[in-house]
C-alpha positions in Angstrom: 0.0 0.0 0.0 1.4 3.4 -1.0 1.6 6.3 1.5 1.4 9.8 0.3 2.8 13.1 1.5 2.4 16.7 0.4 4.8 19.6 1.1 2.9 22.8 0.5 4.3 25.3 0.5 8.0 24.3 0.2 9.5 26.9 2.5 12.9 28.6 2.4 12.8 29.1 -1.3 12.5 32.1 -3.6 9.4 30.9 -5.5 6.2 29.2 -4.8 6.2 25.4 -4.9 4.2 22.3 -4.0 5.6 18.8 -3.9 3.4 15.6 -3.7 4.9 12.1 -3.5 3.7 8.6 -3.1 5.9 6.3 -1.0 6.3 2.5 -1.3 8.7 0.3 0.7 10.3 3.4 2.3 11.1 5.2 -0.9 9.4 7.8 -3.1 7.6 5.8 -5.9 6.2 8.8 -7.8 6.4 12.6 -7.6 4.6 15.7 -8.9 6.0 19.2 -8.6 3.7 22.1 -8.9 4.6 25.7 -9.5 1.9 27.6 -7.7 2.4 31.2 -8.9 1.7 32.7 -12.3 3.8 35.8 -12.8 2.8 36.9 -16.3 5.6 39.3 -17.0 5.6 38.3 -20.6 2.1 39.6 -21.0 3.0 42.9 -19.2 5.8 43.4 -21.8 3.6 43.1 -24.9 3.1 46.4 -26.6 5.9 48.1 -24.7 9.2 49.5 -26.1 11.9 46.9 -26.4 14.2 48.7 -23.9 11.5 48.3 -21.2 12.2 44.6 -21.2 15.5 45.2 -19.3 13.7 46.9 -16.4 10.5 44.9 -16.2 11.8 41.4 -16.8 14.0 41.7 -13.7 10.7 41.7 -11.7 10.4 38.0 -12.4 12.9 37.3 -9.5 14.2 39.2 -6.5 17.3 37.0 -6.2 18.5 36.8 -9.7 17.2 40.0 -11.4 20.5 41.0 -12.8 20.7 37.8 -14.9 17.2 38.5 -16.3 18.2 42.1 -17.1 21.3 40.9 -18.9 19.3 38.2 -20.9 16.7 40.8 -21.9 19.2 43.3 -23.1 21.0 40.6 -25.0 17.8 39.6 -26.7 17.2 43.2 -27.8 20.9 43.5 -28.9 20.5 40.3 -30.9 17.4 41.7 -32.6 19.1 45.0 -33.4 22.4 43.4 -34.5 24.4 45.1 -31.8 27.7 43.9 -30.4 28.6 45.5 -27.1 32.1 46.9 -26.6 34.8 45.3 -24.5 34.5 47.5 -21.5 30.7 46.8 -21.3 31.4 43.0 -21.6 33.8 43.1 -18.6 31.5 45.3 -16.5 28.5 43.0 -17.1 30.7 40.0 -16.2 31.8 41.6 -12.9 28.2 42.5 -12.1 27.0 38.9 -12.9 29.8 37.5 -10.7 28.5 39.5 -7.8 25.0 38.2 -8.5 26.2 34.6 -8.5 28.2 35.0 -5.3 25.3 36.7 -3.5 22.9 34.0 -4.7 25.1 31.0 -3.8 25.9 32.2 -0.3 22.2 33.0 0.3 21.1 29.6 -0.9 23.6 27.5 1.0 23.3 29.2 4.4 20.0 31.1 4.5 17.8 28.7 2.5 19.3 25.2 2.5 21.6 25.4 5.5 19.0 24.5 8.1 18.3 21.2 6.4 21.8 20.1 7.6 22.5 22.2 10.7 20.4 22.1 13.8 20.5 25.3 15.8 19.1 23.6 18.9 21.9 21.0 18.8 24.4 23.8 18.8 23.4 24.6 22.4 25.2 21.4 23.5 28.5 22.4 21.9 31.7 23.0 23.9 33.1 26.3 22.8 36.8 25.3 23.2 36.1 22.1 21.2 34.3 24.2 18.6 37.3 26.4 18.1 39.6 23.3 17.8 37.2 21.7 15.2 37.1 24.9 13.2 40.9 25.0 13.1 41.1 21.4 12.1 38.5 21.9 9.3 40.3 25.0 8.1 37.1 27.0 8.3 36.6 30.6 9.6 36.8 31.3 13.3 33.9 33.2 14.9 33.0 34.3 18.4 31.4 30.9 18.9 30.8 31.6 22.6 28.8 34.8 21.8 26.7 32.9 19.2 26.0 30.1 21.7 25.0 32.7 24.4 22.7 34.4 21.9 21.0 31.1 21.1 20.7 30.4 24.9 19.1 33.8 25.3 16.5 33.0 22.7 15.8 29.6 24.3 15.4 31.3 27.7 12.7 33.5 26.2 10.9 30.4 25.1 11.6 30.3 21.4 14.3 30.1 18.7 13.3 33.3 16.9 14.4 33.1 13.2 15.1 29.3 13.7 11.6 28.5 14.8 9.5 26.0 12.8 12.4 24.1 11.3 11.6 20.7 12.8 8.4 19.6 11.1 6.2 20.2 14.1 8.7 18.9 16.7 9.6 21.2 19.6 13.4 20.8 19.7 13.5 22.2 23.2 10.9 19.8 24.6 12.0 16.8 22.6 15.6 17.3 21.4 16.0 13.6 20.6 13.2 13.7 18.1 14.6 16.9 16.6 18.1 15.3 16.3 16.6 12.4 14.3 16.0 14.8 11.4 19.8 15.4 11.0 22.9 13.3 10.7 23.0 11.3 13.9 26.8 11.4 14.3 27.4 15.1 13.4 28.9 16.7 16.5 27.2 19.6 18.3 30.3 21.7 17.7 29.9 21.5 13.9 26.3 22.6 14.3 27.5 25.6 16.3 30.0 26.4 13.5 27.2 26.2 11.0 25.0 28.6 13.0 27.8 31.1 13.5 28.5 31.1 9.7 24.8 31.3 8.9 24.8 34.6 10.7 28.1 35.7 9.0 26.6 34.8 5.6 24.0 37.5 6.1 26.7 40.1 6.0 28.5 38.5 3.1 25.3 38.4 1.0 24.9 42.1 1.7 28.5 42.8 0.7 27.9 41.1 -2.7 24.7 43.1 -3.0 26.7 46.3 -2.4 28.8 45.5 -5.4 25.7 45.1 -7.6 24.4 48.4 -6.2 27.7 50.2 -6.9 27.6 49.1 -10.6 23.9 48.8 -11.1 22.7 51.9 -9.2 20.7 49.8 -6.8 19.9 46.2 -5.9 17.6 44.4 -6.5 16.8 45.4 -10.0 19.9 47.1 -11.4 19.6 50.0 -13.8 22.8 50.1 -15.9 23.1 47.1 -18.2 21.1 48.7 -21.0 20.9 47.4 -24.5 24.1 48.6 -26.1 26.4 48.0 -23.1 26.4 49.6 -19.6 25.7 53.1 -18.2 28.3 52.5 -15.4 31.6 54.3 -15.8 34.4 52.3 -14.2 36.3 55.3 -12.7 39.2 54.3 -10.4 37.4 55.2 -7.1 34.4 53.1 -7.9 36.4 50.2 -9.3 38.6 50.2 -6.2 35.5 50.0 -4.0 34.1 47.1 -6.1 37.4 45.2 -6.0 37.7 45.6 -2.2 34.2 44.2 -1.6 34.6 41.3 -4.2 37.9 40.3 -2.5 36.3 40.4 0.9 33.5 38.1 -0.3 35.9 35.9 -2.2 38.1 35.4 0.9 35.1 34.4 2.9 33.8 31.9 0.3 37.2 30.2 0.1 38.1 30.4 3.8 34.6 29.6 5.2 32.0 28.3 2.8 34.2 25.7 1.1 35.6 24.3 4.3 32.1 24.2 5.8 30.9 22.2 2.8 33.8 19.7 3.1 33.3 19.4 6.9 29.5 18.8 6.8 29.3 16.6 3.6 30.8 13.4 5.1 27.9 13.2 7.6 25.4 13.2 4.8 27.4 10.8 2.5 24.3 8.7 1.9 22.9 11.6 -0.1 25.4 10.6 -2.9 23.2 7.6 -3.6 19.9 9.3 -4.7 18.5 12.6 -5.9 20.3 12.5 -9.3 17.4 13.2 -11.7 17.2 12.3 -15.4 20.9 12.5 -16.0 20.7 15.2 -18.7 22.4 18.5 -18.1 22.1 21.8 -20.0 24.2 24.9 -19.7 23.9 28.0 -21.9 27.2 29.3 -20.6 27.9 32.5 -18.7 30.5 35.2 -18.4 31.2 36.5 -21.9 34.5 36.0 -23.7 35.8 38.6 -26.1 34.7 36.3 -29.0 31.1 36.4 -27.8 30.8 32.7 -28.7 28.8 30.8 -26.1 31.3 27.9 -26.3 34.0 30.3 -25.2 32.2 31.7 -22.2 34.1 31.2 -18.9 31.5 28.7 -17.8 31.0 27.1 -21.2 27.7 26.2 -22.9 27.0 22.5 -23.5 24.6 19.6 -23.2 25.3 16.3 -21.6 23.0 13.3 -22.1 24.6 10.6 -19.9 22.8 7.8 -21.7 24.9 8.8 -24.7 28.1 8.9 -22.7 30.0 11.5 -20.7 30.6 13.9 -23.5 29.6 17.5 -24.1 27.5 18.4 -27.1 27.1 21.9 -28.6 23.9 23.7 -27.6 21.4 24.3 -30.3 18.4 26.4 -29.2 16.4 25.0 -32.1 16.2 21.7 -30.2 14.2 23.3 -27.4 10.5 22.9 -27.2 8.0 24.0 -24.6 5.2 21.5 -23.7 2.1 22.7 -21.9 -0.4 19.8 -22.0 0.0 19.2 -18.2 0.1 23.0 -17.4 -2.5 25.6 -16.8 -2.2 27.1 -20.3 -4.3 27.0 -23.5 -1.3 27.9 -25.7 -0.3 25.4 -28.4 2.1 22.7 -27.0 5.5 21.9 -28.4 6.4 25.4 -29.6 9.9 26.7 -30.0 10.7 29.2 -27.3 11.1 31.9 -30.0 7.4 31.4 -30.7 6.3 30.7 -27.1 3.0 31.8 -25.8 1.5 32.3 -22.3 -2.2 32.0 -22.9 -3.6 30.9 -19.5 -6.8 29.0 -18.7 -9.8 31.2 -18.1 -10.7 29.8 -14.7 -8.7 28.3 -11.9 -10.1 26.6 -8.8 -9.6 23.4 -6.8 -11.2 21.4 -9.5 -8.6 22.6 -12.0 -5.8 20.9 -10.1 -5.5 17.4 -11.5 -2.3 15.2 -11.2 -3.5 13.2 -14.1 -4.2 16.3 -16.1 -3.0 19.9 -15.6 -1.2 20.6 -12.3 1.3 23.4 -12.6 2.0 27.0 -13.8 5.4 25.9 -14.9 5.8 24.8 -18.5 7.7 21.7 -19.5 10.7 22.7 -21.6 12.6 19.8 -23.2 16.0 19.8 -25.0 16.1 17.3 -27.9 12.8 15.9 -26.5 14.5 15.2 -23.1 14.1 16.7 -19.7 17.3 18.5 -18.7 18.6 19.7 -15.4 19.9 23.3 -15.4 22.0 25.0 -12.7 25.3 24.9 -11.0 25.7 21.1 -11.2 25.0 21.3 -15.0 27.5 24.1 -15.4 30.2 22.4 -13.4 29.8 19.1 -15.2 29.9 20.8 -18.6 33.0 22.7 -17.6 34.6 19.6 -16.0 34.2 17.7 -19.3 35.1 20.6 -21.6 38.8 20.4 -22.5 39.1 24.1 -23.2 37.5 25.2 -19.9 39.6 26.7 -17.1 41.6 23.8 -15.7 41.1 25.3 -12.2 37.5 24.1 -12.4 38.5 20.5 -12.9 41.2 20.8 -10.3 38.8 22.1 -7.7 36.2 19.4 -8.3 38.9 16.7 -8.3 40.3 18.1 -5.1 36.9 18.2 -3.4 36.2 14.6 -4.5 39.5 13.4 -3.1 39.0 15.2 0.2 35.7 13.4 0.5 37.2 10.1 -0.4 35.2 9.8 -3.7 37.0 8.5 -6.8 34.0 8.5 -9.1 33.0 11.9 -10.5 29.5 10.5 -11.5 28.7 10.6 -7.8 28.2 14.3 -8.3 24.9 13.4 -10.0 23.1 13.2 -6.7 21.6 15.3 -3.9 24.9 15.9 -2.2 26.7 16.4 -5.5 24.2 19.2 -6.4 24.9 20.9 -3.1 28.7 20.6 -3.4 28.7 21.7 -7.1 27.0 25.0 -6.2 29.4 25.8 -3.4 32.4 24.9 -5.4 31.2 27.1 -8.3 30.9 30.0 -5.8 34.7 29.7 -5.2 35.5 29.5 -8.9 33.4 32.6 -9.7 34.7 34.5 -6.8 38.3 34.0 -8.1 37.2 34.9 -11.6 35.5 38.1 -10.5 38.9 39.5 -9.6 40.3 38.3 -13.0 37.6 40.3 -14.8 38.5 43.3 -12.7 42.2 43.0 -13.6 41.2 42.7 -17.3 39.1 45.8 -17.0 41.9 47.7 -15.5 44.2 46.6 -18.4 41.5 47.6 -20.9 41.3 51.0 -19.4 45.1 51.4 -19.5 45.2 50.4 -23.2 42.1 52.4 -24.2 39.9 49.4 -24.9 37.3 50.0 -22.3 34.4 51.6 -24.2 31.2 50.9 -22.3 28.4 51.7 -24.7 27.7 51.6 -28.4 25.0 53.8 -30.1 22.6 51.8 -32.2 19.5 52.1 -34.3 16.2 50.5 -33.3 14.6 48.2 -35.8 12.1 45.3 -36.1 13.2 41.8 -35.8 13.6 38.7 -33.5 16.3 38.2 -30.9 17.4 35.8 -28.2 19.3 36.4 -25.0 20.8 33.0 -24.1 22.4 33.3 -20.7 22.6 31.7 -17.2 21.1 32.8 -13.9 22.6 31.3 -10.7 19.8 28.7 -10.8 20.5 27.7 -14.4 19.9 28.1 -18.1 18.0 31.3 -18.9 16.5 32.3 -22.3 14.7 35.6 -23.2 13.1 35.7 -26.6 11.7 38.9 -28.2 9.8 39.7 -31.4 9.8 43.4 -32.2 7.3 44.9 -34.7 6.5 48.5 -35.3 9.0 49.5 -32.6 7.1 47.6 -30.0 7.3 44.2 -28.3 4.9 42.0 -30.3 5.8 38.9 -28.3 8.2 38.1 -25.4 8.9 34.7 -23.9 11.1 33.5 -21.1 12.5 30.0 -20.4 13.8 30.2 -16.9 15.8 27.8 -14.7 12.7 27.0 -12.7 10.8 25.9 -15.8 13.7 23.6 -16.7 14.1 22.1 -13.3 10.6 22.2 -11.8 8.7 21.3 -15.0 5.7 19.0 -14.7 5.3 16.0 -17.0 5.5 16.7 -20.7 3.0 15.7 -23.3 4.4 12.1 -23.3 4.1 11.8 -19.5 7.8 12.1 -18.9 8.5 13.6 -15.4 10.6 16.8 -15.0 14.1 16.9 -13.5 13.0 17.5 -9.9 10.2 15.0 -10.1 12.7 12.4 -11.4 15.2 13.3 -8.7 12.6 12.7 -6.0 11.8 9.2 -7.2 13.8 6.7 -5.2 14.4 9.0 -2.3 14.4 7.2 1.1 11.5 8.4 3.3 11.7 7.2 6.9 8.6 9.1 8.1 5.9 10.4 5.7 4.9 13.0 8.3 8.4 14.5 8.2 9.8 13.9 4.7 12.9 16.0 5.2 14.9 14.2 2.6 12.4 15.2 -0.1 12.5 18.8 1.1 16.3 18.7 0.9 16.1 17.5 -2.7 13.5 20.2 -3.6 15.7 22.9 -2.0 18.9 21.6 -3.7 17.4 22.9 -7.0 16.9 26.3 -5.4 13.3 26.6 -6.7 
């Protein structure tokens, strides 16, 4: 007999998500992932000037607006036949690096971290032992005694403040043993205290990365400067020095705290290497533009991996993308290319409209070469790992992390724990590269190759902005007619990863990743929640 559980809403995420699963013999037998919010920004853009897309498309997401802004400007530039100058390319790359660093830190500590670290358990830690453990792990030292005292003060007041409601209905103060059962049983209290201390530090590091975006973009969220044609930001020495100081500060924290934390916590959740892998297909559009403006030459290269055809990277062809909507709340034609995508929604929505055997999500079901494909940091890191021309530092970092964890099979990355590790490792790679882009910009200024904007003429046409957000592959597609946006379509990381079944009944990547997940208690399916949050929905 199958048991069933529903997580609605999935908390500690940016979006709005519902997960329903059946369980047989202690494992998820089937899963359905529902996007529960319709944004409709594409409809808002119809009839507006093409340049409005940069500003309005960023309202899709409060965490990765910069990526949407860049994709929309790239789509307009593609339609106009505009190539941005070198200085603008480097400024956009630096701005995007800050976006990724901000997002990755926020995701690991603020959103996903409490799936692996128990603040109540941290109260049992010995402060001296915590310092010794931090030194052994090579992670950042904090005032662990002060953090423990602050936790104790919260408990004395009868609650855990921002950490409340993290135990699936269990009161960790009244029943600490039951709360402990949700976490790795042998993970020491001292490591929990380290995690809580760095959770708090991460709030400041996110803010520092956000300050970089505000310096370049005028404000954050929703930057103002990456207009079609380049950037409105002038990299004068004083501003560039400020940007570099903050990027280096965040970089040092990622390398000195976030990566050691990952390697310290991961062994206690090693069983998560055995499930949560998904369909085994990975798509990256590539990110951080090279001077060639070829997506294959981007710092994180574009590529597609279909593991059933071997561990090889294929070139990306956007003509192989189709959007299926048969199982979604749309009346648009199914199987359209994204360049022709439509967002005509059903006329009425109520409880009777929700049907797991019919329509059950606002997310479309994009497919690449008729296959579901995972997008995101794991996809990018795997594509880079298998691309001979990619920065060798990426492969060296992945191999070093695998060795530190005692793993000799890189395919183990295709798992829940691998997805978590890949994102944090990517944060370190991008943090280092952000300073490289700054050095390149300084050299471009010195040699007179730092133009930041190119004048252009508006014209009708179609364009595509093929890019990456921190969550994964992002495409903006625009059709301009009569100087106005006739049609606008977005294929976001969430639609790739959280897609429902397609017209052939094939599950989406998260649905596939959930199948086979061990579930000890259907009332508290924390492992399913970990998988859902690993995609950063």
